[in-house]
C-alpha positions in Angstrom: 29.6 -8.7 12.7 29.1 -7.6 9.1 26.6 -4.7 9.0 24.0 -4.3 6.2 25.0 -1.8 3.6 21.5 -0.4 3.3 19.0 -1.6 5.9 16.2 0.5 4.3 16.5 -1.2 0.9 14.2 -4.3 1.0 15.2 -5.4 -2.5 19.0 -5.2 -1.6 18.5 -7.1 1.6 16.3 -9.8 0.0 18.9 -10.3 -2.7 21.5 -10.7 0.0 19.3 -13.2 1.8 18.8 -15.2 -1.4 22.5 -15.4 -2.1 23.3 -16.5 1.5 20.6 -19.2 1.3 21.8 -20.4 -2.1 25.3 -20.8 -0.7 24.7 -22.1 2.8 21.3 -23.9 2.5 20.3 -24.7 -1.0 16.8 -25.1 -2.3 13.7 -26.7 -0.6 15.0 -30.2 -1.3 18.1 -29.4 0.9 16.0 -29.4 4.1 17.0 -33.0 4.9 20.7 -32.5 4.5 21.6 -28.8 5.0 23.4 -27.6 8.1 21.0 -25.2 9.9 23.6 -24.3 12.6 26.1 -23.2 10.0 23.4 -21.1 8.2 22.5 -19.6 11.5 26.0 -18.5 12.2 26.3 -17.1 8.7 23.0 -15.2 9.1 24.3 -13.7 12.3 27.4 -12.6 10.5 25.4 -10.9 7.8 23.3 -8.9 10.3 20.0 -10.8 9.9 19.7 -10.9 13.7 20.5 -7.3 14.2 17.4 -6.0 12.5 15.6 -5.2 15.7 18.1 -2.6 16.6 17.1 -0.6 13.5 13.4 -1.4 13.9 13.5 -3.2 10.5 10.6 -5.5 11.0 9.7 -5.3 7.3 13.1 -6.7 6.4 12.8 -9.5 8.9 9.4 -10.5 7.6 10.7 -10.3 4.0 13.5 -12.6 4.9 11.1 -15.0 6.6 9.2 -15.3 3.4 12.4 -16.1 1.6 13.2 -18.8 4.2 9.8 -20.4 3.5 10.5 -20.5 -0.2 13.4 -22.9 0.5 11.7 -24.8 3.3 14.2 -23.4 5.9 13.1 -23.2 9.6 15.7 -20.6 10.6 13.8 -18.8 13.5 14.7 -15.3 12.4 11.7 -13.6 14.1 12.5 -15.4 17.4 15.9 -13.7 17.3 14.2 -10.4 16.4 12.0 -10.7 19.5 14.9 -11.6 21.7 16.9 -8.6 20.6 13.8 -6.3 21.0 13.0 -7.5 24.5 16.6 -7.5 25.7 17.7 -4.3 23.8 20.2 -6.3 21.8 22.0 -6.9 25.0 22.5 -10.6 24.5 25.4 -12.4 23.1 25.1 -12.3 19.3 26.3 -15.9 19.0 23.2 -17.1 20.9 20.9 -19.1 18.7 17.6 -18.4 20.2 14.1 -19.9 19.9 11.0 -18.4 21.6 8.5 -20.6 23.3 5.5 -20.1 25.6 6.8 -22.6 28.1 9.8 -24.7 28.9 8.4 -28.1 27.8 7.4 -27.1 24.2 8.6 -28.7 21.0 11.4 -26.7 19.3 11.4 -26.2 15.5 15.1 -25.4 14.9 16.5 -28.7 13.7 18.5 -29.2 17.0 20.6 -26.1 16.2 19.2 -23.8 19.0 21.5 -23.0 21.9 19.0 -21.1 24.0 15.3 -20.7 24.6 13.4 -17.5 25.4 10.3 -18.3 27.4 7.7 -15.6 27.0 4.8 -15.7 29.6 1.4 -15.1 28.2 0.1 -12.4 30.5 3.3 -10.7 31.3 5.8 -11.5 34.1 9.3 -12.9 34.0 10.8 -13.5 30.5 13.8 -15.8 30.7 16.6 -16.8 28.4 17.9 -20.3 29.3 20.5 -22.6 27.9 19.6 -25.8 26.0 21.4 -28.6 27.7 20.0 -31.7 26.0 18.3 -32.2 22.6 16.2 -35.2 21.7 15.1 -35.3 18.0 11.3 -35.8 17.5 11.0 -37.2 14.0 7.8 -36.7 12.1 6.3 -34.2 9.7 8.9 -31.5 10.1 12.3 -31.8 8.3 14.6 -30.8 9.9 13.0 -32.6 12.8 11.5 -30.8 15.8 13.2 -31.4 19.1 12.4 -32.0 22.7 14.9 -30.0 24.8 16.0 -29.8 28.4 16.7 -26.3 29.7 19.6 -25.4 31.9 20.8 -22.2 33.5 19.2 -18.8 33.1 21.5 -16.4 31.3 19.2 -13.4 31.1 15.8 -12.3 32.5 13.5 -9.3 32.6 10.0 -8.4 33.7 7.6 -7.6 30.9 4.1 -6.3 30.9 1.0 -7.7 29.3 1.5 -5.6 26.1 5.1 -6.6 25.7 4.2 -10.3 26.1 1.5 -10.0 23.6 3.7 -8.1 21.1 6.5 -10.7 21.4 4.1 -13.6 20.8 2.4 -11.8 17.9 5.8 -11.1 16.2 6.9 -14.7 16.5 3.6 -15.9 15.2 3.8 -13.4 12.3 7.3 -14.7 11.4 6.0 -18.3 11.3 3.0 -17.3 9.2 5.2 -15.3 6.7 7.5 -18.4 6.4 4.5 -20.7 5.8 3.1 -18.2 3.3 6.4 -18.1 1.4 6.5 -21.9 1.1 2.9 -22.1 0.0 3.3 -19.4 -2.5 6.4 -21.1 -4.0 4.5 -24.3 -4.5 1.6 -22.4 -6.0 4.0 -20.8 -8.6 5.4 -24.2 -9.4 1.9 -25.5 -10.0 1.1 -22.5 -12.3 4.1 -23.2 -14.4 3.3 -26.9 -14.5 -0.2 -26.2 -15.6 1.1 -24.2 -18.6 3.2 -27.1 -19.9 1.8 -30.4 -18.7 -0.2 -32.0 -21.5 -3.2 -34.3 -20.9 -5.8 -35.3 -23.5 -3.9 -33.3 -26.0 -4.2 -30.0 -24.1 -2.3 -28.2 -21.4 -4.0 -28.9 -18.1 -4.1 -25.2 -17.4 -6.8 -24.9 -20.1 -9.1 -27.1 -18.0 -11.8 -25.1 -16.2 -11.4 -26.8 -12.9 -7.6 -26.2 -12.9 -8.1 -22.5 -13.8 -10.7 -22.1 -11.0 -8.5 -23.7 -8.4 -5.4 -21.7 -9.4 -7.2 -18.4 -9.6 -8.7 -18.9 -6.1 -5.3 -19.7 -4.7 -3.9 -16.6 -6.4 -6.6 -14.5 -4.7 -5.8 -15.9 -1.3 -2.1 -15.6 -1.6 -2.3 -12.0 -2.8 -4.7 -11.1 0.1 -2.4 -12.9 2.6 0.7 -11.0 1.4 -1.2 -7.7 1.7 -2.4 -8.5 5.2 1.2 -9.4 6.3 2.4 -6.1 4.8 -0.4 -4.2 6.6 0.6 -5.9 9.8 4.2 -4.8 9.4 3.2 -1.2 9.0 0.7 -1.4 11.8 3.0 -3.0 14.3 5.5 -0.2 13.9 2.9 2.0 15.7 3.6 -0.1 18.8 0.0 -0.3 20.1 -2.8 -2.8 20.5 -4.2 -1.9 17.0 -1.0 -3.1 15.5 -1.2 -6.4 17.3 -4.7 -6.9 16.0 -3.5 -6.3 12.5 -0.7 -8.8 13.1 -3.1 -11.5 14.4 -5.4 -10.9 11.5 -2.6 -11.7 9.1 -1.5 -14.7 11.1 -5.1 -16.0 11.3 -5.7 -15.6 7.6 -2.4 -17.3 6.6 -3.1 -20.2 9.0 -6.4 -20.7 7.1 -5.2 -20.4 3.5 -1.6 -21.5 3.4 -2.4 -25.3 3.9 -5.3 -25.0 1.5 -3.1 -23.3 -1.2 -0.4 -25.9 -0.6 -2.9 -28.8 -1.1 -4.4 -27.2 -4.1 -1.0 -26.8 -5.7 -0.4 -30.6 -5.1 -3.7 -31.3 -6.9 -2.4 -29.4 -9.9 1.1 -30.9 -9.7 -0.4 -34.4 -9.3 2.2 -37.2 -9.2 5.1 -35.1 -10.1 4.7 -33.1 -6.9 4.4 -36.2 -4.7 7.9 -37.4 -4.8 10.9 -35.9 -3.1 12.8 -35.2 -6.3 10.4 -32.3 -6.5 10.3 -29.3 -4.1 6.6 -29.9 -3.4 6.9 -32.5 -0.6 9.6 -30.4 1.2 7.5 -27.3 1.0 4.4 -29.2 2.1 6.3 -30.2 5.3 7.3 -26.6 5.9 3.8 -25.2 5.5 2.2 -27.8 7.8 5.0 -27.6 10.4 4.9 -23.8 10.6 1.1 -23.7 10.9 1.1 -26.4 13.5 3.7 -24.6 15.5 1.5 -21.5 15.8 -0.5 -23.5 18.3 2.5 -23.7 20.7 2.5 -19.9 21.2 -1.1 -18.7 21.2 -1.9 -15.0 21.1 -2.1 -13.4 24.5 -5.6 -11.8 24.1 -7.4 -14.7 22.5 -8.8 -15.0 19.0 -9.8 -12.1 16.7 -13.4 -12.8 17.6 -12.6 -12.5 21.3 -10.8 -9.3 20.8 -13.6 -7.7 18.8 -16.4 -8.9 21.0 -14.8 -8.1 24.4 -12.4 -5.3 23.4 -15.2 -3.2 21.8 -13.1 -2.1 18.9 -13.4 -2.8 15.2 -11.3 -3.7 12.2 -8.0 -1.9 11.7 -8.4 1.3 9.7 -7.5 1.3 6.0 -5.7 4.7 5.5 -6.5 6.5 2.3 -3.9 9.1 2.6 -4.1 12.8 3.7 -6.6 13.8 1.0 -8.7 10.7 1.4 -8.9 10.9 5.2 -9.7 14.7 5.0 -12.6 14.0 2.7 -13.7 11.1 5.1 -14.1 13.6 7.9 -16.0 16.0 5.8 -18.2 13.2 4.5 -19.0 12.0 8.0 -19.9 15.5 9.0 -22.3 15.9 6.0 -23.9 12.6 6.9 -24.5 13.8 10.4 -25.7 17.2 9.4 -28.2 15.9 6.9 -29.3 13.0 9.2 -28.7 10.7 6.2 -27.4 7.6 8.1 -29.4 4.4 7.5 -31.9 6.1 5.1 -31.4 3.4 2.4 -31.2 -0.2 3.3 -31.3 -1.1 -0.4 -29.3 0.5 -3.2 -32.4 1.4 -5.2 -33.5 3.8 -2.6 -32.4 7.4 -3.3 -32.2 9.9 -0.4 -32.9 13.3 -2.1 -31.6 15.3 0.9 -28.2 13.6 0.8 -28.1 13.8 -3.0 -28.8 17.5 -2.9 -26.2 18.1 -0.2 -23.5 16.2 -2.0 -24.3 17.9 -5.3 -24.0 21.2 -3.6 -20.6 20.1 -2.4 -19.7 19.2 -6.0 -18.9 15.6 -5.0 -20.6 14.0 -8.0 -18.0 14.4 -10.6 -15.4 16.0 -8.4 -12.8 13.8 -10.0 -13.4 15.5 -13.4 -11.2 18.2 -14.9 -11.9 21.8 -13.8 -13.5 22.8 -17.1 -16.3 20.3 -16.5 -17.0 21.4 -13.0 -14.6 19.0 -11.2 -11.5 19.5 -9.2 -9.4 16.5 -10.2 -10.1 14.7 -6.9 -7.9 11.8 -6.3 -9.0 8.1 -6.7 -8.6 7.8 -2.9 -11.1 10.6 -2.3 -13.6 9.1 -4.7 -13.2 5.7 -3.1 -13.8 7.3 0.4 -17.0 8.9 -0.8 -18.3 5.6 -2.1 -17.2 3.7 1.0 -18.8 6.1 3.5 -22.0 6.4 1.5 -22.2 2.6 1.4 -21.2 1.9 5.0 -23.8 4.5 6.3 -26.5 3.5 3.9 -26.9 7.1 2.8 -29.0 6.6 -0.4 -26.7 8.0 -3.1 -25.8 4.7 -4.8 -27.5 5.5 -8.1 -26.0 8.9 -8.6 -22.5 7.6 -7.8 -22.9 4.8 -10.3 -23.9 7.3 -12.9 -20.6 9.2 -12.2 -18.7 6.0 -12.4 -20.1 4.3 -15.5 -21.2 7.3 -17.6 -19.2 10.3 -16.5 -15.7 9.1 -17.4 -16.8 7.6 -20.7 -18.6 10.8 -21.8 -15.7 12.9 -20.8 -13.3 10.8 -22.9 -15.5 9.8 -25.8 -18.5 12.2 -25.9 -19.1 15.1 -28.2 -19.1 18.7 -26.9 -22.9 18.6 -27.2 -23.1 15.4 -25.1 -20.8 16.8 -22.5 -22.9 19.9 -22.3 -26.2 18.0 -22.1 -25.3 15.1 -19.7 -22.4 16.1 -17.4 -24.5 18.7 -15.5 -27.2 16.2 -15.0 -24.7 13.6 -13.7 -23.1 16.3 -11.4 -26.4 17.2 -9.9 -27.1 13.6 -9.0 -30.2 13.5 -11.2 -29.0 11.1 -14.0 -31.6 8.4 -13.7 -30.4 5.7 -16.1 -30.3 1.9 -16.6 -27.6 -0.2 -18.2 -28.4 -2.1 -21.4 -25.5 -4.6 -21.5 -26.7 -8.1 -20.6 -28.7 -10.3 -23.0 -30.3 -13.8 -22.6 -27.3 -15.4 -24.3 -24.6 -12.9 -23.3 -24.3 -12.4 -19.6 -20.7 -12.2 -18.7 -19.7 -12.6 -22.4 -20.5 -9.1 -23.4 -18.5 -9.4 -26.7 -21.2 -11.8 -27.9 -24.1 -9.4 -27.7 -26.7 -9.7 -30.5 -28.8 -6.5 -30.2 -28.4 -4.8 -33.6 -28.1 -1.1 -34.4 -28.4 -0.3 -38.2 -27.8 3.2 -39.6 -30.7 4.6 -41.6 -29.8 8.1 -42.8 -29.2 10.3 -39.8 -30.7 7.7 -37.4 -30.0 4.3 -36.0 -32.6 1.6 -35.9 -32.2 -0.7 -32.9 -33.6 -4.2 -32.5 -33.0 -6.7 -29.8 -33.5 -7.7 -26.2 -31.7 -6.8 -23.0 -32.0 -8.8 -19.7 -31.6 -8.1 -16.0 -31.8 -4.4 -16.5 -31.9 -3.0 -13.0 -34.6 -0.3 -12.5 -35.4 -0.3 -16.2 -39.0 0.4 -15.4 -38.3 3.8 -13.8 -35.1 4.9 -15.6 -35.2 8.0 -17.8 -32.2 7.0 -19.9 -30.5 3.9 -21.1 -26.8 3.3 -21.8 -27.0 0.6 -24.4 -24.4 -1.5 -26.2 -25.4 -2.8 -29.6 -23.7 -4.6 -32.5 -23.1 -2.3 -35.5 -20.9 -4.6 -37.5 -22.0 -8.3 -37.4 -19.0 -9.4 -39.4 -16.3 -7.8 -37.3 -13.5 -9.8 -35.9 -12.6 -10.1 -33.1 -16.1 -10.2 -31.8 -15.9 -7.0 -29.7 -14.7 -4.9 -32.6 -18.2 -4.3 -34.1 -19.9 -2.9 -31.0 -21.2 0.7 -30.4 -22.6 2.5 -27.4 -25.7 4.7 -27.4 -27.3 6.9 -24.7 -31.0 7.8 -25.3 -34.4 8.2 -23.6 -36.3 5.2 -22.3 -39.4 7.0 -23.6 -38.4 6.4 -27.2 -41.1 4.6 -29.2 -40.5 0.9 -29.7 -39.2 0.1 -26.1 -41.2 -2.4 -24.1 -40.3 -3.1 -20.5 -41.2 -6.3 -18.6 -40.6 -6.3 -14.9 -39.2 -9.1 -12.7 -38.7 -9.0 -9.0 -35.2 -10.1 -7.9 -34.4 -12.2 -4.9 -33.1 -9.1 -3.2 -36.4 -7.3 -3.7 -35.2 -4.9 -6.4 -36.9 -4.8 -9.8 -34.9 -5.9 -12.8 -36.3 -5.8 -16.3 -36.3 -7.5 -19.7 -36.3 -4.6 -22.2 -37.4 -5.2 -25.8 -36.2 -2.9 -28.5 -38.4 -3.1 -31.7 -37.4 -0.7 -34.5 -36.3 1.8 -31.9 -35.1 4.9 -33.8 -32.5 7.1 -32.1 -30.6 10.1 -33.6 -26.9 9.9 -34.6 -26.3 12.2 -31.6 -27.1 9.3 -29.3 -23.9 7.5 -30.4 -21.1 7.7 -27.7 -17.7 7.6 -29.3 -17.0 6.2 -32.7 -19.0 3.7 -34.7 -17.8 0.2 -33.9 -15.6 1.8 -31.2 -17.9 0.9 -28.3 -15.6 -1.5 -26.7 -13.3 1.3 -25.7 -16.2 3.1 -24.2 -17.3 0.1 -22.3 -13.8 -0.6 -21.0 -13.5 3.0 -19.8 -16.8 2.7 -18.1 -15.8 -0.5 -16.4 -12.5 1.0 -15.4 -14.5 3.4 -13.2 -15.5 0.4 -11.1 -12.1 0.7 -9.4 -13.7 3.7 -7.6 -16.7 1.7 -6.3 -15.3 -1.8 -6.0 -14.8 -1.1 -2.3 -18.6 -0.9 -1.9 -19.0 -4.6 -1.3 -16.2 -4.4 1.4 -17.9 -1.4 3.0 -21.3 -3.2 2.9 -19.8 -6.2 4.7 -17.8 -4.0 7.1 -21.1 -2.3 8.2 -22.8 -5.7 8.5 -19.9 -6.9 10.7 -20.2 -3.9 12.9 -23.9 -4.4 13.2 -23.3 -8.1 14.1 -20.7 -7.1 16.8 -23.0 -4.5 18.3 -25.7 -7.1 18.7 -23.4 -9.8 20.0 -21.9 -7.4 22.6 -25.4 -6.8 24.0 -25.4 -10.4 25.4 -22.2 -12.4 24.4 -23.1 -15.4 26.5 -26.4 -15.8 24.7 -25.3 -15.2 21.2 -21.8 -16.7 20.9 -21.0 -18.4 24.2 -17.6 -18.7 25.9 -14.1 -18.4 24.4 -13.3 -21.2 22.0 -16.9 -21.6 20.8 -17.7 -22.3 17.1 -19.6 -19.1 16.8 -16.7 -17.0 18.0 -14.5 -18.8 15.5 -17.0 -17.9 12.8 -16.8 -14.3 13.7 -13.0 -14.5 13.5 -13.3 -16.0 10.1 -15.7 -13.3 8.9 -13.7 -10.4 10.3 -10.4 -11.6 8.9 -11.9 -12.2 5.5 -13.5 -8.8 5.3 -10.2 -7.2 6.3 -8.4 -9.2 3.6 -11.0 -7.9 1.1 -10.4 -4.3 2.2 -6.7 -4.8 1.7 -7.2 -6.0 -1.8 -9.4 -3.0 -2.5 -6.7 -0.7 -1.2 -4.0 -2.3 -3.3 -6.1 -1.8 -6.5 -6.9 1.8 -5.6 -3.3 2.6 -4.9 -2.0 1.1 -8.1 -1.9 3.2 -11.3 -5.0 3.1 -13.4 -2.8 1.8 -16.3 -1.3 -0.9 -14.2 -2.4 -4.4 -15.2 -2.0 -5.4 -11.6 -4.7 -2.9 -10.6 -7.1 -4.7 -12.8 -6.4 -8.1 -11.3 -6.5 -6.7 -7.7 -9.9 -5.3 -8.5 -11.1 -8.6 -10.0 -9.7 -10.5 -7.0 -11.4 -8.1 -4.6 -14.7 -8.5 -6.4 -14.5 -12.3 -6.3 -13.5 -12.4 -2.7 -16.2 -9.9 -1.7 -19.0 -11.9 -3.4 -17.9 -15.1 -1.8 -17.7 -13.3 1.6 -21.2 -11.9 1.2 -22.7 -15.3 0.8 -20.7 -16.7 3.7 -21.7 -13.7 5.9 -25.4 -14.2 5.2 -25.2 -17.8 6.1 -23.1 -17.1 9.2 -25.7 -14.7 10.7 -28.3 -17.5 10.6 -25.8 -19.8 12.3 -25.0 -17.2 15.0 -28.5 -15.8 15.7 -30.8 -18.5 14.5 -34.1 -17.9 12.8 -34.4 -14.4 14.2 -31.7 -13.2 11.8 -34.0 -14.3 8.9 -36.6 -11.7 9.9 -37.1 -8.3 8.3 -36.8 -5.1 10.4 -38.6 -5.3 13.7 -37.8 -4.6 17.4 -35.1 -6.9 18.7 -34.1 -8.3 15.3 -30.3 -8.4 14.9 -29.2 -5.8 12.4 -32.7 -4.5 12.1 -33.3 -6.7 9.1 -29.9 -6.0 7.4 -28.8 -9.6 7.8 -31.8 -11.0 6.1 -31.5 -8.5 3.3 -27.7 -9.1 3.0 -28.2 -12.8 2.5 -30.7 -12.2 -0.3 -28.5 -9.5 -1.9 -25.3 -11.7 -1.7 -26.2 -13.5 -4.9 -26.0 -10.3 -6.9 -22.5 -9.7 -5.5 -21.5 -13.0 -7.1 -23.2 -12.8 -10.4 -23.5 -9.1 -11.1 -21.1 -7.6 -13.6 -19.7 -11.1 -14.5 -20.0 -14.2 -12.4 -17.2 -15.2 -10.0 -16.5 -18.3 -12.1 -15.9 -16.1 -15.2 -13.8 -13.7 -13.1 -11.6 -16.5 -11.9 -11.1 -17.6 -15.4 -9.9 -14.2 -16.4 -7.5 -14.1 -13.4 -6.2 -17.5 -14.4 -5.5 -16.3 -17.9 -3.8 -13.3 -16.4 -1.4 -15.7 -14.9 -0.6 -17.0 -18.3 -2.8 -20.1 -18.3 -4.1 -21.0 -21.8 -7.7 -20.5 -22.9 
């Protein structure tokens, strides 16, 4: 057998897989004519079925994705599991398929020579010969088969964990293959949308097409991240790893068929005929997802595991520094008795603020000369996550660090740094944001509020809308147009920081659905000194972009908010599972599975954006995708709590109310997660354009 030259090089291995597939299989349209048995033998020769001996699960999953891209049902992960269970002690020419029982359909195009039957709860695992094969034509091409099993050639006793691991790995392989096929069709749809003309325009310029493609991109990105997380977790060889694997499988099973269908909507008629890869990839996606039901997970659904196992979502590791700070942060929260002191973000807990300021955590990512210690992005994210999860009451000081601190450091004068950075570092910077206007919500470049220089002052006139806490803020961070004729539109904007007590400011309060107060703020001949200008005249867009870049630090807050709500939900459900969610297989348990997997996918997107370089365009899109997914999940979660608990979940805090009122508040707050900082529709449009679709 030909060994891999470098089994640790995923890129090298994937290139090798691609070349072998091109030579011995072809593209997706070859599924009806290619010789799977010949490819299988070639794959054995190239070492694809020897990956288990080197514990190279990542390479096996990467190859499974590649198989999906060409609609090839080679059961690579089945062979991986067989080699793992039997310590590579089976004949390498055996072409093996894993099943849960001897009478199952086989998806191997009639090319399998043996079947490995894996019992669900442990027991006797047997490898038996295939004696007869009867094709079962239908959706799958190559066709599924009904087989008759002959003599047993190998057997061993396995425990419950080994059975669960074997089943999860096979399921993960099928999911990765389906994901590869759906992703390939999605990419074909994206390229088609760029060039296909209708009504004199590329169809990719149509809003509906952009929204659909962007949503698919979010789901594909999250699915790939969950699969990668599962590979890392399964290497730990414990139950937590299997939970991560099943989360990936469950998410792919939900989104892959949806992405495939959405791609066909974009491709339209061209993707309906077999001269195009679309129909062949469609068959592969649907066949692989259908086959997941033939080898169910040993411990039940994700919801079952979380409810009855007593655990939570798999951890998202933030590295050595991040996890060290997490431990320190949790200790501070315990020492100051700060947990659950702020159900809503507007509440500030002065004890927690003082304790964190004493630690130097507000602005600890700044350079040393400004009182920071260059804390990593991971540490800053951990602080935001734990403060949000435990409802500590430091949201407003952390937002001041995020939105104002970095911009003042980069664009502020020496005087501004001296005046404002200590206030921010102490957690006492009580400010509001003057960005949105009645006609410029998400389209900040179109703002109309004017600032005109008059000697050594600026005269500001205009109106700002939806200004959170504008009625109590001491300062306003305001964007105004200083050059009405500038092109492009964002070129003539400047940013100012000044007191809300300045004459000419009128505040009109409005109570939001969430209960917080937002304001319309009128600026009538408001005079501010030139020292209030942050950065250069007409250079405010750079200041705004730097401020928004800081959102990478706090974008995990929605995920942390939802993670806490999920844990609250699970705590209440576990108190009486029969009453709240019923038996296994119930719709309510399925709903908990959907929520848990979605929240974990959102956390994985956040992690990807955090780990990417700040200058990496991919980090921006991961952050945007995490925000869109988080907002959608927040709405779904709020509605789900009403479905699970009924009217009692719509009550505010009281004895016996699930979540102590958090679910009722979360449902009302969810709208802000979707519209705040730019609506999800706008964000999807930006993601679509990031994929190259036209305006």
